[in-house]
N, CA, C and O atoms as CSV, one atom per row, in Angstrom:
chain,resi,resn,atom,element,x,y,z
A,1,MET,N,N,-24.248,7.109,-6.457
A,1,MET,CA,C,-23.150,6.376,-5.875
A,1,MET,C,C,-23.300,6.396,-4.358
A,1,MET,O,O,-23.553,7.446,-3.768
A,2,ILE,N,N,-23.146,5.248,-3.740
A,2,ILE,CA,C,-23.280,5.127,-2.296
A,2,ILE,C,C,-21.887,4.996,-1.686
A,2,ILE,O,O,-21.078,4.177,-2.123
A,3,PHE,N,N,-21.621,5.816,-0.670
A,3,PHE,CA,C,-20.333,5.771,0.011
A,3,PHE,C,C,-20.507,5.188,1.405
A,3,PHE,O,O,-21.515,5.435,2.067
A,4,ASN,N,N,-19.553,4.437,1.834
A,4,ASN,CA,C,-19.478,4.014,3.222
A,4,ASN,C,C,-18.719,5.130,3.930
A,4,ASN,O,O,-17.533,5.330,3.666
A,5,PHE,N,N,-19.382,5.860,4.826
A,5,PHE,CA,C,-18.755,7.029,5.427
A,5,PHE,C,C,-17.635,6.671,6.387
A,5,PHE,O,O,-16.852,7.540,6.770
A,6,ARG,N,N,-17.546,5.412,6.782
A,6,ARG,CA,C,-16.427,4.988,7.620
A,6,ARG,C,C,-15.159,4.844,6.778
A,6,ARG,O,O,-14.053,5.069,7.269
A,7,GLU,N,N,-15.323,4.471,5.522
A,7,GLU,CA,C,-14.187,4.270,4.618
A,7,GLU,C,C,-14.219,5.332,3.523
A,7,GLU,O,O,-15.167,5.374,2.739
A,8,PRO,N,N,-13.211,6.183,3.455
A,8,PRO,CA,C,-13.176,7.165,2.368
A,8,PRO,C,C,-13.006,6.468,1.017
A,8,PRO,O,O,-12.400,5.398,0.953
A,9,PRO,N,N,-13.526,7.050,-0.056
A,9,PRO,CA,C,-13.395,6.429,-1.384
A,9,PRO,C,C,-11.941,6.147,-1.772
A,9,PRO,O,O,-11.674,5.183,-2.491
A,10,SER,N,N,-10.999,6.973,-1.307
A,10,SER,CA,C,-9.588,6.738,-1.631
A,10,SER,C,C,-9.112,5.408,-1.040
A,10,SER,O,O,-8.337,4.692,-1.673
A,11,PHE,N,N,-9.571,5.076,0.166
A,11,PHE,CA,C,-9.199,3.807,0.782
A,11,PHE,C,C,-9.830,2.644,0.037
A,11,PHE,O,O,-9.159,1.660,-0.274
A,12,THR,N,N,-11.115,2.755,-0.248
A,12,THR,CA,C,-11.836,1.671,-0.919
A,12,THR,C,C,-11.224,1.380,-2.282
A,12,THR,O,O,-11.024,0.219,-2.638
A,13,SER,N,N,-10.926,2.426,-3.046
A,13,SER,CA,C,-10.354,2.212,-4.381
A,13,SER,C,C,-8.961,1.597,-4.294
A,13,SER,O,O,-8.636,0.696,-5.068
A,14,THR,N,N,-8.135,2.071,-3.361
A,14,THR,CA,C,-6.784,1.523,-3.207
A,14,THR,C,C,-6.838,0.084,-2.712
A,14,THR,O,O,-6.053,-0.751,-3.160
A,15,LEU,N,N,-7.751,-0.216,-1.795
A,15,LEU,CA,C,-7.923,-1.588,-1.307
A,15,LEU,C,C,-8.336,-2.509,-2.450
A,15,LEU,O,O,-7.810,-3.615,-2.573
A,16,ASN,N,N,-9.269,-2.064,-3.284
A,16,ASN,CA,C,-9.691,-2.873,-4.428
A,16,ASN,C,C,-8.540,-3.115,-5.401
A,16,ASN,O,O,-8.384,-4.221,-5.917
A,17,LEU,N,N,-7.732,-2.081,-5.652
A,17,LEU,CA,C,-6.581,-2.231,-6.542
A,17,LEU,C,C,-5.560,-3.208,-5.958
A,17,LEU,O,O,-4.986,-4.015,-6.688
A,18,ALA,N,N,-5.333,-3.136,-4.645
A,18,ALA,CA,C,-4.386,-4.043,-3.995
A,18,ALA,C,C,-4.888,-5.478,-4.058
A,18,ALA,O,O,-4.118,-6.393,-4.350
A,19,CYS,N,N,-6.166,-5.680,-3.788
A,19,CYS,CA,C,-6.734,-7.033,-3.833
A,19,CYS,C,C,-6.633,-7.609,-5.241
A,19,CYS,O,O,-6.328,-8.789,-5.419
A,20,GLU,N,N,-6.889,-6.774,-6.231
A,20,GLU,CA,C,-6.796,-7.199,-7.626
A,20,GLU,C,C,-5.342,-7.541,-7.988
A,20,GLU,O,O,-5.086,-8.529,-8.676
A,21,SER,N,N,-4.411,-6.731,-7.527
A,21,SER,CA,C,-2.995,-6.932,-7.861
A,21,SER,C,C,-2.447,-8.242,-7.304
A,21,SER,O,O,-1.658,-8.911,-7.971
A,22,TRP,N,N,-2.859,-8.621,-6.079
A,22,TRP,CA,C,-2.312,-9.819,-5.438
A,22,TRP,C,C,-3.282,-10.985,-5.405
A,22,TRP,O,O,-2.988,-12.023,-4.812
A,23,SER,N,N,-4.436,-10.823,-6.036
A,23,SER,CA,C,-5.443,-11.900,-6.084
A,23,SER,C,C,-5.794,-12.405,-4.694
A,23,SER,O,O,-5.825,-13.611,-4.451
A,24,VAL,N,N,-6.057,-11.482,-3.792
A,24,VAL,CA,C,-6.519,-11.829,-2.449
A,24,VAL,C,C,-7.842,-11.113,-2.211
A,24,VAL,O,O,-8.127,-10.098,-2.847
A,25,SER,N,N,-8.644,-11.639,-1.299
A,25,SER,CA,C,-9.915,-11.001,-0.982
A,25,SER,C,C,-9.707,-9.877,0.033
A,25,SER,O,O,-8.678,-9.809,0.705
A,26,LYS,N,N,-10.698,-9.008,0.127
A,26,LYS,CA,C,-10.634,-7.922,1.115
A,26,LYS,C,C,-10.564,-8.499,2.527
A,26,LYS,O,O,-9.836,-7.998,3.384
A,27,GLU,N,N,-11.332,-9.557,2.749
A,27,GLU,CA,C,-11.354,-10.182,4.072
A,27,GLU,C,C,-9.979,-10.715,4.452
A,27,GLU,O,O,-9.547,-10.564,5.594
A,28,GLU,N,N,-9.289,-11.340,3.494
A,28,GLU,CA,C,-7.938,-11.857,3.757
A,28,GLU,C,C,-6.965,-10.717,4.057
A,28,GLU,O,O,-6.176,-10.788,5.000
A,29,LEU,N,N,-7.035,-9.662,3.237
A,29,LEU,CA,C,-6.098,-8.558,3.390
A,29,LEU,C,C,-6.314,-7.813,4.706
A,29,LEU,O,O,-5.356,-7.319,5.299
A,30,LEU,N,N,-7.549,-7.729,5.162
A,30,LEU,CA,C,-7.853,-7.006,6.397
A,30,LEU,C,C,-7.860,-7.919,7.619
A,30,LEU,O,O,-8.145,-7.474,8.731
A,31,SER,N,N,-7.544,-9.197,7.412
A,31,SER,CA,C,-7.516,-10.143,8.541
A,31,SER,C,C,-6.191,-10.012,9.293
A,31,SER,O,O,-5.346,-9.184,8.953
A,32,LYS,N,N,-6.029,-10.838,10.314
A,32,LYS,CA,C,-4.791,-10.843,11.102
A,32,LYS,C,C,-3.805,-11.903,10.609
A,32,LYS,O,O,-2.792,-12.156,11.262
A,33,GLY,N,N,-4.093,-12.528,9.458
A,33,GLY,CA,C,-3.237,-13.584,8.928
A,33,GLY,C,C,-1.807,-13.125,8.719
A,33,GLY,O,O,-1.554,-11.984,8.332
A,34,ARG,N,N,-0.868,-14.038,8.983
A,34,ARG,CA,C,0.558,-13.692,8.889
A,34,ARG,C,C,1.283,-14.395,7.752
A,34,ARG,O,O,2.476,-14.169,7.551
A,35,SER,N,N,0.588,-15.240,7.007
A,35,SER,CA,C,1.265,-15.960,5.927
A,35,SER,C,C,1.446,-15.028,4.727
A,35,SER,O,O,0.563,-14.239,4.392
A,36,GLU,N,N,2.609,-15.142,4.093
A,36,GLU,CA,C,2.895,-14.305,2.926
A,36,GLU,C,C,1.927,-14.668,1.808
A,36,GLU,O,O,1.560,-15.838,1.692
A,37,PRO,N,N,1.509,-13.743,1.003
A,37,PRO,CA,C,1.969,-12.378,0.825
A,37,PRO,C,C,1.206,-11.339,1.648
A,37,PRO,O,O,1.400,-10.140,1.450
A,38,LEU,N,N,0.343,-11.777,2.566
A,38,LEU,CA,C,-0.532,-10.832,3.282
A,38,LEU,C,C,0.217,-9.727,4.033
A,38,LEU,O,O,-0.147,-8.561,3.873
A,39,PRO,N,N,1.244,-10.024,4.846
A,39,PRO,CA,C,1.926,-8.927,5.551
A,39,PRO,C,C,2.587,-7.921,4.604
A,39,PRO,O,O,2.558,-6.716,4.855
A,40,THR,N,N,3.170,-8.413,3.537
A,40,THR,CA,C,3.806,-7.518,2.561
A,40,THR,C,C,2.747,-6.685,1.848
A,40,THR,O,O,2.948,-5.493,1.617
A,41,CYS,N,N,1.627,-7.302,1.502
A,41,CYS,CA,C,0.533,-6.571,0.850
A,41,CYS,C,C,-0.001,-5.471,1.759
A,41,CYS,O,O,-0.283,-4.363,1.302
A,42,ARG,N,N,-0.140,-5.779,3.046
A,42,ARG,CA,C,-0.629,-4.783,3.998
A,42,ARG,C,C,0.354,-3.619,4.123
A,42,ARG,O,O,-0.056,-2.461,4.204
A,43,ALA,N,N,1.644,-3.928,4.139
A,43,ALA,CA,C,2.663,-2.880,4.240
A,43,ALA,C,C,2.630,-1.981,3.006
A,43,ALA,O,O,2.722,-0.759,3.118
A,44,ILE,N,N,2.499,-2.589,1.840
A,44,ILE,CA,C,2.447,-1.811,0.604
A,44,ILE,C,C,1.167,-0.984,0.561
A,44,ILE,O,O,1.196,0.174,0.144
A,45,LEU,N,N,0.048,-1.560,0.985
A,45,LEU,CA,C,-1.215,-0.824,1.035
A,45,LEU,C,C,-1.100,0.386,1.965
A,45,LEU,O,O,-1.514,1.487,1.603
A,46,ALA,N,N,-0.541,0.185,3.159
A,46,ALA,CA,C,-0.386,1.281,4.117
A,46,ALA,C,C,0.485,2.394,3.535
A,46,ALA,O,O,0.166,3.574,3.684
A,47,ASN,N,N,1.570,2.027,2.880
A,47,ASN,CA,C,2.460,3.032,2.300
A,47,ASN,C,C,1.836,3.719,1.098
A,47,ASN,O,O,2.075,4.906,0.877
A,48,ALA,N,N,1.044,3.001,0.320
A,48,ALA,CA,C,0.346,3.615,-0.817
A,48,ALA,C,C,-0.658,4.647,-0.319
A,48,ALA,O,O,-0.792,5.718,-0.911
A,49,LEU,N,N,-1.363,4.333,0.763
A,49,LEU,CA,C,-2.314,5.291,1.338
A,49,LEU,C,C,-1.595,6.508,1.915
A,49,LEU,O,O,-2.082,7.634,1.812
A,50,ASN,N,N,-0.431,6.272,2.523
A,50,ASN,CA,C,0.344,7.368,3.101
A,50,ASN,C,C,0.933,8.258,2.007
A,50,ASN,O,O,0.824,9.482,2.077
A,51,VAL,N,N,1.547,7.656,1.014
A,51,VAL,CA,C,2.197,8.417,-0.053
A,51,VAL,C,C,1.161,9.005,-1.011
A,51,VAL,O,O,1.240,10.179,-1.372
A,52,GLY,N,N,0.191,8.187,-1.421
A,52,GLY,CA,C,-0.766,8.612,-2.437
A,52,GLY,C,C,-1.821,9.588,-1.942
A,52,GLY,O,O,-2.248,10.469,-2.688
A,53,TYR,N,N,-2.245,9.441,-0.688
A,53,TYR,CA,C,-3.348,10.254,-0.176
A,53,TYR,C,C,-3.014,11.017,1.099
A,53,TYR,O,O,-3.862,11.740,1.622
A,54,GLY,N,N,-1.803,10.871,1.605
A,54,GLY,CA,C,-1.387,11.612,2.788
A,54,GLY,C,C,-2.051,11.167,4.073
A,54,GLY,O,O,-2.121,11.938,5.030
A,55,MET,N,N,-2.543,9.930,4.114
A,55,MET,CA,C,-3.186,9.436,5.337
A,55,MET,C,C,-2.140,9.180,6.411
A,55,MET,O,O,-1.018,8.772,6.112
A,56,LYS,N,N,-2.509,9.418,7.643
A,56,LYS,CA,C,-1.631,9.199,8.791
A,56,LYS,C,C,-1.814,7.786,9.329
A,56,LYS,O,O,-2.794,7.113,9.009
A,57,ALA,N,N,-0.871,7.344,10.142
A,57,ALA,CA,C,-0.858,5.974,10.671
A,57,ALA,C,C,-2.135,5.641,11.435
A,57,ALA,O,O,-2.669,4.541,11.291
A,58,ALA,N,N,-2.627,6.566,12.238
A,58,ALA,CA,C,-3.831,6.291,13.035
A,58,ALA,C,C,-5.038,6.044,12.137
A,58,ALA,O,O,-5.836,5.145,12.403
A,59,GLN,N,N,-5.176,6.837,11.075
A,59,GLN,CA,C,-6.306,6.663,10.162
A,59,GLN,C,C,-6.174,5.359,9.377
A,59,GLN,O,O,-7.153,4.633,9.203
A,60,ILE,N,N,-4.970,5.066,8.907
A,60,ILE,CA,C,-4.746,3.811,8.174
A,60,ILE,C,C,-5.012,2.625,9.097
A,60,ILE,O,O,-5.614,1.636,8.678
A,61,GLY,N,N,-4.571,2.718,10.341
A,61,GLY,CA,C,-4.790,1.647,11.306
A,61,GLY,C,C,-6.262,1.366,11.540
A,61,GLY,O,O,-6.669,0.206,11.606
A,62,LYS,N,N,-7.062,2.411,11.666
A,62,LYS,CA,C,-8.506,2.228,11.858
A,62,LYS,C,C,-9.139,1.544,10.658
A,62,LYS,O,O,-9.998,0.675,10.812
A,63,LEU,N,N,-8.717,1.935,9.465
A,63,LEU,CA,C,-9.308,1.384,8.245
A,63,LEU,C,C,-8.889,-0.059,7.985
A,63,LEU,O,O,-9.646,-0.839,7.407
A,64,THR,N,N,-7.670,-0.411,8.419
A,64,THR,CA,C,-7.144,-1.754,8.134
A,64,THR,C,C,-7.153,-2.682,9.337
A,64,THR,O,O,-6.610,-3.785,9.269
A,65,ASN,N,N,-7.761,-2.252,10.439
A,65,ASN,CA,C,-7.841,-3.067,11.663
A,65,ASN,C,C,-6.459,-3.415,12.218
A,65,ASN,O,O,-6.229,-4.534,12.677
A,66,GLN,N,N,-5.552,-2.454,12.173
A,66,GLN,CA,C,-4.209,-2.640,12.708
A,66,GLN,C,C,-3.911,-1.510,13.685
A,66,GLN,O,O,-4.537,-0.451,13.636
A,67,THR,N,N,-2.956,-1.747,14.565
A,67,THR,CA,C,-2.601,-0.709,15.529
A,67,THR,C,C,-1.759,0.366,14.840
A,67,THR,O,O,-1.015,0.069,13.905
A,68,PRO,N,N,-1.876,1.610,15.299
A,68,PRO,CA,C,-1.057,2.676,14.713
A,68,PRO,C,C,0.442,2.407,14.825
A,68,PRO,O,O,1.210,2.810,13.951
A,69,SER,N,N,0.868,1.723,15.901
A,69,SER,CA,C,2.302,1.436,16.032
A,69,SER,C,C,2.763,0.443,14.961
A,69,SER,O,O,3.888,0.545,14.472
A,70,LEU,N,N,1.916,-0.504,14.597
A,70,LEU,CA,C,2.258,-1.443,13.519
A,70,LEU,C,C,2.358,-0.698,12.194
A,70,LEU,O,O,3.273,-0.942,11.407
A,71,ILE,N,N,1.426,0.200,11.951
A,71,ILE,CA,C,1.459,0.996,10.722
A,71,ILE,C,C,2.709,1.875,10.704
A,71,ILE,O,O,3.360,1.996,9.666
A,72,ASP,N,N,3.052,2.490,11.841
A,72,ASP,CA,C,4.280,3.296,11.916
A,72,ASP,C,C,5.501,2.464,11.538
A,72,ASP,O,O,6.379,2.938,10.817
A,73,GLY,N,N,5.557,1.238,12.017
A,73,GLY,CA,C,6.659,0.339,11.670
A,73,GLY,C,C,6.707,0.051,10.182
A,73,GLY,O,O,7.782,0.013,9.584
A,74,GLN,N,N,5.534,-0.154,9.581
A,74,GLN,CA,C,5.476,-0.402,8.134
A,74,GLN,C,C,5.927,0.830,7.354
A,74,GLN,O,O,6.616,0.714,6.341
A,75,LEU,N,N,5.535,2.005,7.832
A,75,LEU,CA,C,5.936,3.234,7.147
A,75,LEU,C,C,7.440,3.479,7.280
A,75,LEU,O,O,8.079,3.942,6.335
A,76,ARG,N,N,8.009,3.169,8.455
A,76,ARG,CA,C,9.461,3.347,8.648
A,76,ARG,C,C,10.256,2.338,7.819
A,76,ARG,O,O,11.283,2.689,7.238
A,77,SER,N,N,9.794,1.095,7.759
A,77,SER,CA,C,10.548,0.075,7.023
A,77,SER,C,C,10.454,0.283,5.518
A,77,SER,O,O,11.268,-0.250,4.764
A,78,HIS,N,N,9.474,1.050,5.083
A,78,HIS,CA,C,9.295,1.310,3.650
A,78,HIS,C,C,10.544,1.950,3.043
A,78,HIS,O,O,10.972,1.572,1.953
A,79,VAL,N,N,11.116,2.904,3.742
A,79,VAL,CA,C,12.296,3.608,3.232
A,79,VAL,C,C,13.437,2.626,3.012
A,79,VAL,O,O,14.104,2.672,1.978
A,80,ASP,N,N,13.666,1.739,3.973
A,80,ASP,CA,C,14.753,0.767,3.858
A,80,ASP,C,C,14.488,-0.230,2.735
A,80,ASP,O,O,15.407,-0.608,2.008
A,81,ARG,N,N,13.242,-0.654,2.594
A,81,ARG,CA,C,12.915,-1.641,1.568
A,81,ARG,C,C,12.993,-1.055,0.166
A,81,ARG,O,O,13.215,-1.787,-0.799
A,82,MET,N,N,12.813,0.258,0.042
A,82,MET,CA,C,12.859,0.911,-1.271
A,82,MET,C,C,14.251,1.440,-1.607
A,82,MET,O,O,14.496,1.842,-2.745
A,83,MET,N,N,15.167,1.448,-0.638
A,83,MET,CA,C,16.488,2.037,-0.820
A,83,MET,C,C,17.325,1.222,-1.813
A,83,MET,O,O,17.227,-0.003,-1.886
A,84,ILE,N,N,18.131,1.931,-2.555
A,84,ILE,CA,C,19.034,1.280,-3.503
A,84,ILE,C,C,20.368,1.035,-2.816
A,84,ILE,O,O,20.936,1.933,-2.194
A,85,THR,N,N,20.854,-0.185,-2.936
A,85,THR,CA,C,22.155,-0.541,-2.386
A,85,THR,C,C,23.156,-0.618,-3.537
A,85,THR,O,O,22.955,-1.376,-4.485
A,86,SER,N,N,24.215,0.150,-3.458
A,86,SER,CA,C,25.220,0.141,-4.517
A,86,SER,C,C,26.171,-1.033,-4.320
A,86,SER,O,O,26.605,-1.324,-3.206
A,87,LYS,N,N,26.475,-1.681,-5.394
A,87,LYS,CA,C,27.443,-2.784,-5.383
A,87,LYS,C,C,28.770,-2.275,-5.944
A,87,LYS,O,O,28.820,-1.255,-6.631
A,88,ARG,N,N,29.824,-2.996,-5.642
A,88,ARG,CA,C,31.158,-2.591,-6.072
A,88,ARG,C,C,31.261,-2.536,-7.599
A,88,ARG,O,O,31.982,-1.694,-8.133
A,89,GLU,N,N,30.555,-3.414,-8.304
A,89,GLU,CA,C,30.629,-3.471,-9.763
A,89,GLU,C,C,29.824,-2.358,-10.434
A,89,GLU,O,O,29.788,-2.282,-11.662
A,90,GLY,N,N,29.188,-1.506,-9.656
A,90,GLY,CA,C,28.398,-0.426,-10.236
A,90,GLY,C,C,26.947,-0.814,-10.486
A,90,GLY,O,O,26.182,-0.033,-11.052
A,91,ILE,N,N,26.569,-2.013,-10.070
A,91,ILE,CA,C,25.189,-2.463,-10.245
A,91,ILE,C,C,24.393,-2.017,-9.025
A,91,ILE,O,O,24.836,-2.192,-7.890
A,92,SER,N,N,23.242,-1.454,-9.257
A,92,SER,CA,C,22.385,-1.035,-8.154
A,92,SER,C,C,21.242,-2.029,-7.985
A,92,SER,O,O,20.570,-2.381,-8.954
A,93,LEU,N,N,21.029,-2.471,-6.779
A,93,LEU,CA,C,19.941,-3.398,-6.473
A,93,LEU,C,C,19.104,-2.815,-5.350
A,93,LEU,O,O,19.636,-2.229,-4.407
A,94,TYR,N,N,17.805,-2.977,-5.451
A,94,TYR,CA,C,16.935,-2.566,-4.356
A,94,TYR,C,C,17.065,-3.585,-3.243
A,94,TYR,O,O,17.248,-4.774,-3.503
A,95,ASN,N,N,16.971,-3.125,-1.995
A,95,ASN,CA,C,17.082,-4.028,-0.851
A,95,ASN,C,C,16.033,-5.132,-0.915
A,95,ASN,O,O,16.311,-6.274,-0.548
A,96,ASP,N,N,14.848,-4.806,-1.373
A,96,ASP,CA,C,13.774,-5.789,-1.496
A,96,ASP,C,C,13.135,-5.582,-2.870
A,96,ASP,O,O,12.204,-4.790,-3.017
A,97,GLN,N,N,13.644,-6.300,-3.874
A,97,GLN,CA,C,13.251,-6.090,-5.267
A,97,GLN,C,C,11.757,-6.309,-5.487
A,97,GLN,O,O,11.110,-5.502,-6.154
A,98,SER,N,N,11.198,-7.390,-4.936
A,98,SER,CA,C,9.781,-7.668,-5.169
A,98,SER,C,C,8.906,-6.615,-4.495
A,98,SER,O,O,7.879,-6.218,-5.046
A,99,TYR,N,N,9.306,-6.159,-3.306
A,99,TYR,CA,C,8.558,-5.102,-2.620
A,99,TYR,C,C,8.550,-3.847,-3.479
A,99,TYR,O,O,7.503,-3.227,-3.665
A,100,HIS,N,N,9.713,-3.468,-4.004
A,100,HIS,CA,C,9.826,-2.275,-4.840
A,100,HIS,C,C,8.933,-2.393,-6.067
A,100,HIS,O,O,8.215,-1.449,-6.398
A,101,GLN,N,N,8.964,-3.521,-6.739
A,101,GLN,CA,C,8.150,-3.709,-7.933
A,101,GLN,C,C,6.666,-3.646,-7.609
A,101,GLN,O,O,5.903,-3.001,-8.328
A,102,ASN,N,N,6.250,-4.307,-6.536
A,102,ASN,CA,C,4.839,-4.326,-6.168
A,102,ASN,C,C,4.346,-2.941,-5.739
A,102,ASN,O,O,3.243,-2.534,-6.105
A,103,PHE,N,N,5.165,-2.218,-4.963
A,103,PHE,CA,C,4.770,-0.869,-4.543
A,103,PHE,C,C,4.653,0.042,-5.759
A,103,PHE,O,O,3.680,0.785,-5.884
A,104,THR,N,N,5.626,-0.007,-6.645
A,104,THR,CA,C,5.607,0.831,-7.848
A,104,THR,C,C,4.386,0.515,-8.706
A,104,THR,O,O,3.732,1.419,-9.226
A,105,HIS,N,N,4.086,-0.765,-8.846
A,105,HIS,CA,C,2.936,-1.197,-9.636
A,105,HIS,C,C,1.632,-0.661,-9.038
A,105,HIS,O,O,0.782,-0.145,-9.764
A,106,LEU,N,N,1.474,-0.783,-7.717
A,106,LEU,CA,C,0.254,-0.292,-7.071
A,106,LEU,C,C,0.152,1.224,-7.179
A,106,LEU,O,O,-0.934,1.747,-7.426
A,107,MET,N,N,1.259,1.939,-7.000
A,107,MET,CA,C,1.218,3.400,-7.085
A,107,MET,C,C,0.883,3.874,-8.503
A,107,MET,O,O,0.233,4.906,-8.670
A,108,GLU,N,N,1.316,3.135,-9.515
A,108,GLU,CA,C,0.941,3.477,-10.892
A,108,GLU,C,C,-0.563,3.351,-11.067
A,108,GLU,O,O,-1.186,4.190,-11.717
A,109,LYS,N,N,-1.152,2.308,-10.492
A,109,LYS,CA,C,-2.604,2.123,-10.566
A,109,LYS,C,C,-3.336,3.210,-9.794
A,109,LYS,O,O,-4.351,3.727,-10.260
A,110,VAL,N,N,-2.823,3.561,-8.609
A,110,VAL,CA,C,-3.441,4.623,-7.813
A,110,VAL,C,C,-3.392,5.942,-8.573
A,110,VAL,O,O,-4.385,6.667,-8.624
A,111,ASP,N,N,-2.246,6.257,-9.162
A,111,ASP,CA,C,-2.116,7.499,-9.924
A,111,ASP,C,C,-3.064,7.508,-11.127
A,111,ASP,O,O,-3.686,8.530,-11.416
A,112,ALA,N,N,-3.177,6.388,-11.820
A,112,ALA,CA,C,-4.088,6.290,-12.963
A,112,ALA,C,C,-5.538,6.473,-12.501
A,112,ALA,O,O,-6.331,7.127,-13.180
A,113,PHE,N,N,-5.879,5.896,-11.347
A,113,PHE,CA,C,-7.228,6.044,-10.809
A,113,PHE,C,C,-7.513,7.500,-10.464
A,113,PHE,O,O,-8.600,8.006,-10.741
A,114,LYS,N,N,-6.531,8.179,-9.855
A,114,LYS,CA,C,-6.713,9.587,-9.485
A,114,LYS,C,C,-6.911,10.451,-10.727
A,114,LYS,O,O,-7.728,11.371,-10.711
A,115,ILE,N,N,-6.178,10.171,-11.799
A,115,ILE,CA,C,-6.308,10.930,-13.054
A,115,ILE,C,C,-7.678,10.673,-13.665
A,115,ILE,O,O,-8.345,11.608,-14.108
A,116,MET,N,N,-8.108,9.400,-13.694
A,116,MET,CA,C,-9.407,9.051,-14.254
A,116,MET,C,C,-10.529,9.742,-13.482
A,116,MET,O,O,-11.481,10.252,-14.072
A,117,LYS,N,N,-10.402,9.752,-12.142
A,117,LYS,CA,C,-11.409,10.382,-11.299
A,117,LYS,C,C,-11.443,11.891,-11.528
A,117,LYS,O,O,-12.521,12.485,-11.556
A,118,ALA,N,N,-10.277,12.517,-11.692
A,118,ALA,CA,C,-10.197,13.960,-11.925
A,118,ALA,C,C,-10.812,14.320,-13.280
A,118,ALA,O,O,-11.435,15.373,-13.415
A,119,ASN,N,N,-10.643,13.465,-14.269
A,119,ASN,CA,C,-11.200,13.733,-15.596
A,119,ASN,C,C,-12.721,13.654,-15.612
A,119,ASN,O,O,-13.374,14.290,-16.439
A,120,ARG,N,N,-13.284,12.868,-14.690
A,120,ARG,CA,C,-14.737,12.755,-14.598
A,120,ARG,C,C,-15.375,14.014,-14.010
A,120,ARG,O,O,-16.532,14.320,-14.299
A,121,LEU,N,N,-14.624,14.737,-13.192
A,121,LEU,CA,C,-15.175,15.926,-12.524
A,121,LEU,C,C,-15.274,17.098,-13.418
A,121,LEU,O,O,-15.719,18.164,-12.992
């Protein structure tokens, strides 16, 4: 197996899972494009790397060609986007339902990948 020493295997695998989930290419996801779903995908990718692998903003920024301050903003907004807002009728809604679903879906894939990788060792 050949590794790119600039990109840790955890980043490469998560990037591949994200590209597969949203049907976008690596080049599109790592570009500076601002049309949706790219910014949301990048935010979810950054948070998956932070939550799943404990990567810091500076490291994620280097890997994704973004500034650490932009990554910090994505990490801070993650909490608000995942927060549950209570309604008077007792119904709970996530502030950003599609973001929550996409993040949860990617994290399930990351967790499954980590388990599969651990079983190989």
